[in-house]
PDB file with SEQRES, HELIX, SHEET and CRYST1 records, atoms N, CA, C and O in Angstrom:
SEQRES   1 A   64  MET ASN LYS LYS ILE ALA GLU ASP ALA SER GLN TYR THR          
SEQRES   2 A   64  LEU GLY LEU VAL LYS SER HIS TYR LEU GLU ALA ASP LEU          
SEQRES   3 A   64  GLU LEU VAL GLY ASP GLY MET ALA PRO ASP THR SER ASP          
SEQRES   4 A   64  LEU ALA TRP SER ASP TYR LEU ILE ASP ALA ARG THR MET          
SEQRES   5 A   64  ALA GLU ARG VAL ALA ALA ASP LEU SER LEU GLN LEU              
HELIX    1 AA1 LYS A    3  HIS A   20  1                                  18    
HELIX    2 AA2 LEU A   26  GLY A   30  5                                   5    
HELIX    3 AA3 ASP A   39  GLN A   63  1                                  25    
CRYST1    1.000    1.000    1.000  90.00  90.00  90.00 P 1           1          
ATOM      1  N   MET A   1      27.424 -53.868  14.453  1.00  0.00           N  
ATOM      2  CA  MET A   1      28.962 -53.578  14.212  1.00  0.00           C  
ATOM      3  C   MET A   1      29.215 -53.925  12.857  1.00  0.00           C  
ATOM      4  O   MET A   1      28.770 -54.966  12.374  1.00  0.00           O  
ATOM      5  N   ASN A   2      29.953 -53.055  12.169  1.00  0.00           N  
ATOM      6  CA  ASN A   2      30.448 -53.170  10.826  1.00  0.00           C  
ATOM      7  C   ASN A   2      31.324 -54.466  10.690  1.00  0.00           C  
ATOM      8  O   ASN A   2      32.230 -54.709  11.487  1.00  0.00           O  
ATOM      9  N   LYS A   3      31.026 -55.227   9.708  1.00  0.00           N  
ATOM     10  CA  LYS A   3      31.814 -56.464   9.520  1.00  0.00           C  
ATOM     11  C   LYS A   3      33.333 -56.244   9.378  1.00  0.00           C  
ATOM     12  O   LYS A   3      34.119 -56.988   9.963  1.00  0.00           O  
ATOM     13  N   LYS A   4      33.735 -55.252   8.625  1.00  0.00           N  
ATOM     14  CA  LYS A   4      35.123 -54.924   8.470  1.00  0.00           C  
ATOM     15  C   LYS A   4      35.723 -54.582   9.771  1.00  0.00           C  
ATOM     16  O   LYS A   4      36.830 -55.034  10.065  1.00  0.00           O  
ATOM     17  N   ILE A   5      35.029 -53.766  10.618  1.00  0.00           N  
ATOM     18  CA  ILE A   5      35.650 -53.419  11.946  1.00  0.00           C  
ATOM     19  C   ILE A   5      35.772 -54.601  12.830  1.00  0.00           C  
ATOM     20  O   ILE A   5      36.722 -54.734  13.601  1.00  0.00           O  
ATOM     21  N   ALA A   6      34.777 -55.489  12.714  1.00  0.00           N  
ATOM     22  CA  ALA A   6      34.768 -56.785  13.512  1.00  0.00           C  
ATOM     23  C   ALA A   6      35.987 -57.628  13.141  1.00  0.00           C  
ATOM     24  O   ALA A   6      36.746 -58.100  13.988  1.00  0.00           O  
ATOM     25  N   GLU A   7      36.133 -57.798  11.749  1.00  0.00           N  
ATOM     26  CA  GLU A   7      37.316 -58.553  11.214  1.00  0.00           C  
ATOM     27  C   GLU A   7      38.643 -57.933  11.753  1.00  0.00           C  
ATOM     28  O   GLU A   7      39.477 -58.660  12.294  1.00  0.00           O  
ATOM     29  N   ASP A   8      38.824 -56.699  11.618  1.00  0.00           N  
ATOM     30  CA  ASP A   8      40.083 -56.038  12.068  1.00  0.00           C  
ATOM     31  C   ASP A   8      40.311 -56.195  13.535  1.00  0.00           C  
ATOM     32  O   ASP A   8      41.420 -56.518  13.961  1.00  0.00           O  
ATOM     33  N   ALA A   9      39.287 -55.975  14.323  1.00  0.00           N  
ATOM     34  CA  ALA A   9      39.327 -56.184  15.614  1.00  0.00           C  
ATOM     35  C   ALA A   9      39.767 -57.690  16.134  1.00  0.00           C  
ATOM     36  O   ALA A   9      40.603 -57.894  17.014  1.00  0.00           O  
ATOM     37  N   SER A  10      39.111 -58.598  15.484  1.00  0.00           N  
ATOM     38  CA  SER A  10      39.408 -60.034  15.637  1.00  0.00           C  
ATOM     39  C   SER A  10      40.876 -60.307  15.346  1.00  0.00           C  
ATOM     40  O   SER A  10      41.555 -60.936  16.157  1.00  0.00           O  
ATOM     41  N   GLN A  11      41.330 -59.892  14.316  1.00  0.00           N  
ATOM     42  CA  GLN A  11      42.749 -60.064  13.838  1.00  0.00           C  
ATOM     43  C   GLN A  11      43.724 -59.559  14.838  1.00  0.00           C  
ATOM     44  O   GLN A  11      44.697 -60.221  15.201  1.00  0.00           O  
ATOM     45  N   TYR A  12      43.431 -58.331  15.289  1.00  0.00           N  
ATOM     46  CA  TYR A  12      44.236 -57.654  16.234  1.00  0.00           C  
ATOM     47  C   TYR A  12      44.272 -58.390  17.551  1.00  0.00           C  
ATOM     48  O   TYR A  12      45.341 -58.569  18.135  1.00  0.00           O  
ATOM     49  N   THR A  13      43.184 -58.797  18.002  1.00  0.00           N  
ATOM     50  CA  THR A  13      42.977 -59.469  19.301  1.00  0.00           C  
ATOM     51  C   THR A  13      43.683 -60.848  19.212  1.00  0.00           C  
ATOM     52  O   THR A  13      44.396 -61.250  20.131  1.00  0.00           O  
ATOM     53  N   LEU A  14      43.477 -61.522  18.145  1.00  0.00           N  
ATOM     54  CA  LEU A  14      44.134 -62.861  18.047  1.00  0.00           C  
ATOM     55  C   LEU A  14      45.641 -62.741  17.959  1.00  0.00           C  
ATOM     56  O   LEU A  14      46.345 -63.643  18.414  1.00  0.00           O  
ATOM     57  N   GLY A  15      46.191 -61.614  17.367  1.00  0.00           N  
ATOM     58  CA  GLY A  15      47.663 -61.284  17.395  1.00  0.00           C  
ATOM     59  C   GLY A  15      48.042 -61.228  18.773  1.00  0.00           C  
ATOM     60  O   GLY A  15      49.027 -61.870  19.141  1.00  0.00           O  
ATOM     61  N   LEU A  16      47.288 -60.444  19.690  1.00  0.00           N  
ATOM     62  CA  LEU A  16      47.676 -60.176  21.023  1.00  0.00           C  
ATOM     63  C   LEU A  16      47.643 -61.559  21.731  1.00  0.00           C  
ATOM     64  O   LEU A  16      48.599 -61.837  22.455  1.00  0.00           O  
ATOM     65  N   VAL A  17      46.654 -62.429  21.590  1.00  0.00           N  
ATOM     66  CA  VAL A  17      46.611 -63.664  22.190  1.00  0.00           C  
ATOM     67  C   VAL A  17      47.855 -64.414  21.845  1.00  0.00           C  
ATOM     68  O   VAL A  17      48.534 -64.899  22.749  1.00  0.00           O  
ATOM     69  N   LYS A  18      48.217 -64.548  20.498  1.00  0.00           N  
ATOM     70  CA  LYS A  18      49.331 -65.279  20.000  1.00  0.00           C  
ATOM     71  C   LYS A  18      50.534 -64.815  20.671  1.00  0.00           C  
ATOM     72  O   LYS A  18      51.351 -65.631  21.098  1.00  0.00           O  
ATOM     73  N   SER A  19      50.704 -63.507  20.797  1.00  0.00           N  
ATOM     74  CA  SER A  19      51.922 -62.945  21.401  1.00  0.00           C  
ATOM     75  C   SER A  19      52.164 -63.283  22.823  1.00  0.00           C  
ATOM     76  O   SER A  19      53.300 -63.256  23.296  1.00  0.00           O  
ATOM     77  N   HIS A  20      51.054 -63.620  23.551  1.00  0.00           N  
ATOM     78  CA  HIS A  20      51.210 -64.028  24.937  1.00  0.00           C  
ATOM     79  C   HIS A  20      51.198 -65.486  25.105  1.00  0.00           C  
ATOM     80  O   HIS A  20      51.709 -65.973  26.113  1.00  0.00           O  
ATOM     81  N   TYR A  21      50.597 -66.309  24.098  1.00  0.00           N  
ATOM     82  CA  TYR A  21      50.390 -67.674  24.180  1.00  0.00           C  
ATOM     83  C   TYR A  21      51.021 -68.268  22.885  1.00  0.00           C  
ATOM     84  O   TYR A  21      50.270 -68.691  22.006  1.00  0.00           O  
ATOM     85  N   LEU A  22      52.252 -68.311  22.749  1.00  0.00           N  
ATOM     86  CA  LEU A  22      52.891 -68.695  21.464  1.00  0.00           C  
ATOM     87  C   LEU A  22      52.397 -70.181  21.065  1.00  0.00           C  
ATOM     88  O   LEU A  22      52.329 -70.481  19.873  1.00  0.00           O  
ATOM     89  N   GLU A  23      52.084 -71.028  21.988  1.00  0.00           N  
ATOM     90  CA  GLU A  23      51.631 -72.393  21.756  1.00  0.00           C  
ATOM     91  C   GLU A  23      50.126 -72.471  21.378  1.00  0.00           C  
ATOM     92  O   GLU A  23      49.673 -73.565  21.042  1.00  0.00           O  
ATOM     93  N   ALA A  24      49.332 -71.381  21.413  1.00  0.00           N  
ATOM     94  CA  ALA A  24      47.980 -71.329  21.066  1.00  0.00           C  
ATOM     95  C   ALA A  24      47.780 -71.696  19.572  1.00  0.00           C  
ATOM     96  O   ALA A  24      48.436 -71.238  18.637  1.00  0.00           O  
ATOM     97  N   ASP A  25      46.788 -72.579  19.498  1.00  0.00           N  
ATOM     98  CA  ASP A  25      46.332 -72.986  18.035  1.00  0.00           C  
ATOM     99  C   ASP A  25      45.161 -72.201  17.673  1.00  0.00           C  
ATOM    100  O   ASP A  25      44.038 -72.551  18.035  1.00  0.00           O  
ATOM    101  N   LEU A  26      45.373 -71.128  16.957  1.00  0.00           N  
ATOM    102  CA  LEU A  26      44.230 -70.245  16.678  1.00  0.00           C  
ATOM    103  C   LEU A  26      43.382 -70.672  15.499  1.00  0.00           C  
ATOM    104  O   LEU A  26      42.357 -70.053  15.214  1.00  0.00           O  
ATOM    105  N   GLU A  27      43.794 -71.715  14.816  1.00  0.00           N  
ATOM    106  CA  GLU A  27      43.009 -72.291  13.717  1.00  0.00           C  
ATOM    107  C   GLU A  27      41.601 -72.579  14.147  1.00  0.00           C  
ATOM    108  O   GLU A  27      40.659 -72.400  13.375  1.00  0.00           O  
ATOM    109  N   LEU A  28      41.452 -73.010  15.336  1.00  0.00           N  
ATOM    110  CA  LEU A  28      40.156 -73.408  15.843  1.00  0.00           C  
ATOM    111  C   LEU A  28      39.178 -72.281  16.066  1.00  0.00           C  
ATOM    112  O   LEU A  28      37.965 -72.484  16.110  1.00  0.00           O  
ATOM    113  N   VAL A  29      39.695 -71.156  16.198  1.00  0.00           N  
ATOM    114  CA  VAL A  29      38.805 -69.979  16.374  1.00  0.00           C  
ATOM    115  C   VAL A  29      37.926 -69.635  15.028  1.00  0.00           C  
ATOM    116  O   VAL A  29      36.787 -69.177  15.113  1.00  0.00           O  
ATOM    117  N   GLY A  30      38.481 -69.865  13.965  1.00  0.00           N  
ATOM    118  CA  GLY A  30      37.833 -69.528  12.757  1.00  0.00           C  
ATOM    119  C   GLY A  30      37.148 -70.781  12.079  1.00  0.00           C  
ATOM    120  O   GLY A  30      36.632 -70.691  10.965  1.00  0.00           O  
ATOM    121  N   ASP A  31      37.169 -71.860  12.750  1.00  0.00           N  
ATOM    122  CA  ASP A  31      36.522 -73.085  12.095  1.00  0.00           C  
ATOM    123  C   ASP A  31      35.037 -72.779  11.792  1.00  0.00           C  
ATOM    124  O   ASP A  31      34.250 -72.263  12.587  1.00  0.00           O  
ATOM    125  N   GLY A  32      34.773 -73.163  10.555  1.00  0.00           N  
ATOM    126  CA  GLY A  32      33.330 -73.030  10.067  1.00  0.00           C  
ATOM    127  C   GLY A  32      32.972 -71.673   9.556  1.00  0.00           C  
ATOM    128  O   GLY A  32      31.826 -71.446   9.167  1.00  0.00           O  
ATOM    129  N   MET A  33      33.948 -70.721   9.541  1.00  0.00           N  
ATOM    130  CA  MET A  33      33.603 -69.333   9.080  1.00  0.00           C  
ATOM    131  C   MET A  33      34.291 -69.118   7.628  1.00  0.00           C  
ATOM    132  O   MET A  33      35.505 -68.963   7.488  1.00  0.00           O  
ATOM    133  N   ALA A  34      33.428 -69.130   6.651  1.00  0.00           N  
ATOM    134  CA  ALA A  34      33.917 -68.918   5.262  1.00  0.00           C  
ATOM    135  C   ALA A  34      34.219 -67.469   5.010  1.00  0.00           C  
ATOM    136  O   ALA A  34      33.568 -66.625   5.624  1.00  0.00           O  
ATOM    137  N   PRO A  35      35.103 -67.125   4.203  1.00  0.00           N  
ATOM    138  CA  PRO A  35      35.393 -65.635   3.893  1.00  0.00           C  
ATOM    139  C   PRO A  35      34.180 -64.904   3.417  1.00  0.00           C  
ATOM    140  O   PRO A  35      34.069 -63.715   3.714  1.00  0.00           O  
ATOM    141  N   ASP A  36      33.259 -65.501   2.708  1.00  0.00           N  
ATOM    142  CA  ASP A  36      32.041 -64.911   2.210  1.00  0.00           C  
ATOM    143  C   ASP A  36      30.825 -65.105   3.079  1.00  0.00           C  
ATOM    144  O   ASP A  36      29.701 -65.183   2.582  1.00  0.00           O  
ATOM    145  N   THR A  37      31.043 -65.182   4.360  1.00  0.00           N  
ATOM    146  CA  THR A  37      29.931 -65.369   5.329  1.00  0.00           C  
ATOM    147  C   THR A  37      29.055 -64.106   5.216  1.00  0.00           C  
ATOM    148  O   THR A  37      29.530 -62.983   5.047  1.00  0.00           O  
ATOM    149  N   SER A  38      27.682 -64.386   5.326  1.00  0.00           N  
ATOM    150  CA  SER A  38      26.716 -63.278   5.365  1.00  0.00           C  
ATOM    151  C   SER A  38      26.906 -62.330   6.565  1.00  0.00           C  
ATOM    152  O   SER A  38      27.481 -62.750   7.569  1.00  0.00           O  
ATOM    153  N   ASP A  39      26.468 -61.133   6.502  1.00  0.00           N  
ATOM    154  CA  ASP A  39      26.528 -60.275   7.628  1.00  0.00           C  
ATOM    155  C   ASP A  39      25.766 -60.828   8.881  1.00  0.00           C  
ATOM    156  O   ASP A  39      26.236 -60.757  10.016  1.00  0.00           O  
ATOM    157  N   LEU A  40      24.509 -61.404   8.571  1.00  0.00           N  
ATOM    158  CA  LEU A  40      23.749 -61.990   9.592  1.00  0.00           C  
ATOM    159  C   LEU A  40      24.480 -63.173  10.220  1.00  0.00           C  
ATOM    160  O   LEU A  40      24.480 -63.245  11.449  1.00  0.00           O  
ATOM    161  N   ALA A  41      25.073 -64.060   9.536  1.00  0.00           N  
ATOM    162  CA  ALA A  41      25.697 -65.211  10.083  1.00  0.00           C  
ATOM    163  C   ALA A  41      27.023 -64.688  10.802  1.00  0.00           C  
ATOM    164  O   ALA A  41      27.425 -65.269  11.810  1.00  0.00           O  
ATOM    165  N   TRP A  42      27.640 -63.684  10.324  1.00  0.00           N  
ATOM    166  CA  TRP A  42      28.780 -63.071  11.038  1.00  0.00           C  
ATOM    167  C   TRP A  42      28.333 -62.506  12.343  1.00  0.00           C  
ATOM    168  O   TRP A  42      29.014 -62.730  13.344  1.00  0.00           O  
ATOM    169  N   SER A  43      27.247 -61.793  12.416  1.00  0.00           N  
ATOM    170  CA  SER A  43      26.693 -61.183  13.607  1.00  0.00           C  
ATOM    171  C   SER A  43      26.408 -62.232  14.613  1.00  0.00           C  
ATOM    172  O   SER A  43      26.774 -62.091  15.780  1.00  0.00           O  
ATOM    173  N   ASP A  44      25.723 -63.352  14.173  1.00  0.00           N  
ATOM    174  CA  ASP A  44      25.438 -64.445  15.085  1.00  0.00           C  
ATOM    175  C   ASP A  44      26.678 -65.089  15.623  1.00  0.00           C  
ATOM    176  O   ASP A  44      26.727 -65.426  16.806  1.00  0.00           O  
ATOM    177  N   TYR A  45      27.743 -65.284  14.751  1.00  0.00           N  
ATOM    178  CA  TYR A  45      28.977 -65.754  15.244  1.00  0.00           C  
ATOM    179  C   TYR A  45      29.632 -64.975  16.318  1.00  0.00           C  
ATOM    180  O   TYR A  45      30.168 -65.527  17.280  1.00  0.00           O  
ATOM    181  N   LEU A  46      29.585 -63.597  16.143  1.00  0.00           N  
ATOM    182  CA  LEU A  46      30.204 -62.684  17.020  1.00  0.00           C  
ATOM    183  C   LEU A  46      29.428 -62.734  18.439  1.00  0.00           C  
ATOM    184  O   LEU A  46      30.035 -62.651  19.507  1.00  0.00           O  
ATOM    185  N   ILE A  47      28.167 -62.862  18.354  1.00  0.00           N  
ATOM    186  CA  ILE A  47      27.370 -62.928  19.683  1.00  0.00           C  
ATOM    187  C   ILE A  47      27.838 -64.263  20.358  1.00  0.00           C  
ATOM    188  O   ILE A  47      28.113 -64.256  21.558  1.00  0.00           O  
ATOM    189  N   ASP A  48      27.929 -65.359  19.647  1.00  0.00           N  
ATOM    190  CA  ASP A  48      28.306 -66.538  20.281  1.00  0.00           C  
ATOM    191  C   ASP A  48      29.714 -66.577  20.872  1.00  0.00           C  
ATOM    192  O   ASP A  48      30.007 -67.216  21.882  1.00  0.00           O  
ATOM    193  N   ALA A  49      30.582 -65.815  20.133  1.00  0.00           N  
ATOM    194  CA  ALA A  49      32.061 -65.785  20.546  1.00  0.00           C  
ATOM    195  C   ALA A  49      32.251 -64.792  21.614  1.00  0.00           C  
ATOM    196  O   ALA A  49      33.238 -64.872  22.346  1.00  0.00           O  
ATOM    197  N   ARG A  50      31.405 -63.894  21.750  1.00  0.00           N  
ATOM    198  CA  ARG A  50      31.651 -62.868  22.873  1.00  0.00           C  
ATOM    199  C   ARG A  50      31.989 -63.407  24.147  1.00  0.00           C  
ATOM    200  O   ARG A  50      32.945 -62.903  24.735  1.00  0.00           O  
ATOM    201  N   THR A  51      31.334 -64.392  24.698  1.00  0.00           N  
ATOM    202  CA  THR A  51      31.606 -64.965  26.005  1.00  0.00           C  
ATOM    203  C   THR A  51      33.038 -65.346  26.048  1.00  0.00           C  
ATOM    204  O   THR A  51      33.779 -64.921  26.935  1.00  0.00           O  
ATOM    205  N   MET A  52      33.465 -66.184  25.054  1.00  0.00           N  
ATOM    206  CA  MET A  52      34.806 -66.639  25.039  1.00  0.00           C  
ATOM    207  C   MET A  52      35.787 -65.469  24.962  1.00  0.00           C  
ATOM    208  O   MET A  52      36.778 -65.483  25.692  1.00  0.00           O  
ATOM    209  N   ALA A  53      35.578 -64.512  24.163  1.00  0.00           N  
ATOM    210  CA  ALA A  53      36.470 -63.433  23.998  1.00  0.00           C  
ATOM    211  C   ALA A  53      36.558 -62.626  25.370  1.00  0.00           C  
ATOM    212  O   ALA A  53      37.639 -62.206  25.783  1.00  0.00           O  
ATOM    213  N   GLU A  54      35.532 -62.463  25.955  1.00  0.00           N  
ATOM    214  CA  GLU A  54      35.569 -61.675  27.290  1.00  0.00           C  
ATOM    215  C   GLU A  54      36.384 -62.473  28.366  1.00  0.00           C  
ATOM    216  O   GLU A  54      37.122 -61.868  29.143  1.00  0.00           O  
ATOM    217  N   ARG A  55      36.251 -63.785  28.407  1.00  0.00           N  
ATOM    218  CA  ARG A  55      37.008 -64.586  29.296  1.00  0.00           C  
ATOM    219  C   ARG A  55      38.496 -64.504  28.925  1.00  0.00           C  
ATOM    220  O   ARG A  55      39.314 -64.348  29.832  1.00  0.00           O  
ATOM    221  N   VAL A  56      38.886 -64.598  27.684  1.00  0.00           N  
ATOM    222  CA  VAL A  56      40.276 -64.421  27.264  1.00  0.00           C  
ATOM    223  C   VAL A  56      40.856 -63.039  27.664  1.00  0.00           C  
ATOM    224  O   VAL A  56      41.954 -62.933  28.210  1.00  0.00           O  
ATOM    225  N   ALA A  57      40.061 -61.993  27.363  1.00  0.00           N  
ATOM    226  CA  ALA A  57      40.483 -60.613  27.751  1.00  0.00           C  
ATOM    227  C   ALA A  57      40.655 -60.502  29.319  1.00  0.00           C  
ATOM    228  O   ALA A  57      41.609 -59.889  29.800  1.00  0.00           O  
ATOM    229  N   ALA A  58      39.779 -61.066  30.028  1.00  0.00           N  
ATOM    230  CA  ALA A  58      39.873 -60.982  31.587  1.00  0.00           C  
ATOM    231  C   ALA A  58      41.142 -61.765  31.959  1.00  0.00           C  
ATOM    232  O   ALA A  58      41.957 -61.245  32.723  1.00  0.00           O  
ATOM    233  N   ASP A  59      41.342 -62.974  31.460  1.00  0.00           N  
ATOM    234  CA  ASP A  59      42.549 -63.774  31.740  1.00  0.00           C  
ATOM    235  C   ASP A  59      43.750 -62.877  31.461  1.00  0.00           C  
ATOM    236  O   ASP A  59      44.612 -62.739  32.329  1.00  0.00           O  
ATOM    237  N   LEU A  60      43.837 -62.277  30.307  1.00  0.00           N  
ATOM    238  CA  LEU A  60      45.036 -61.500  29.934  1.00  0.00           C  
ATOM    239  C   LEU A  60      45.187 -60.352  30.923  1.00  0.00           C  
ATOM    240  O   LEU A  60      46.305 -60.079  31.358  1.00  0.00           O  
ATOM    241  N   SER A  61      44.133 -59.687  31.288  1.00  0.00           N  
ATOM    242  CA  SER A  61      44.306 -58.504  32.071  1.00  0.00           C  
ATOM    243  C   SER A  61      44.783 -58.874  33.554  1.00  0.00           C  
ATOM    244  O   SER A  61      45.436 -58.117  34.273  1.00  0.00           O  
ATOM    245  N   LEU A  62      44.396 -60.031  33.860  1.00  0.00           N  
ATOM    246  CA  LEU A  62      44.953 -60.531  35.202  1.00  0.00           C  
ATOM    247  C   LEU A  62      46.383 -60.753  35.223  1.00  0.00           C  
ATOM    248  O   LEU A  62      47.035 -60.572  36.251  1.00  0.00           O  
ATOM    249  N   GLN A  63      46.916 -61.148  34.100  1.00  0.00           N  
ATOM    250  CA  GLN A  63      48.324 -61.376  33.990  1.00  0.00           C  
ATOM    251  C   GLN A  63      49.258 -60.302  33.752  1.00  0.00           C  
ATOM    252  O   GLN A  63      50.477 -60.467  33.736  1.00  0.00           O  
ATOM    253  N   LEU A  64      48.627 -59.108  33.552  1.00  0.00           N  
ATOM    254  CA  LEU A  64      49.401 -57.892  33.351  1.00  0.00           C  
ATOM    255  C   LEU A  64      49.820 -57.276  34.639  1.00  0.00           C  
ATOM    256  O   LEU A  64      50.484 -56.239  34.640  1.00  0.00           O  
TER     257      LEU A  64                                                      
END                                                                             
């Protein structure tokens, strides 16, 4: 996946999460990710975060 597309999708998704959960602390999501992170490290991060993102998306879809 292109890094720019992943960044855009992440920002959009976190915006949706914040709109449903105003008290959510989204700072924790980006902990440890520097803006100049390599593509390989970014890819590894996305693989690790996928499970969490899928659970959040499933939870949001249940509430709709």
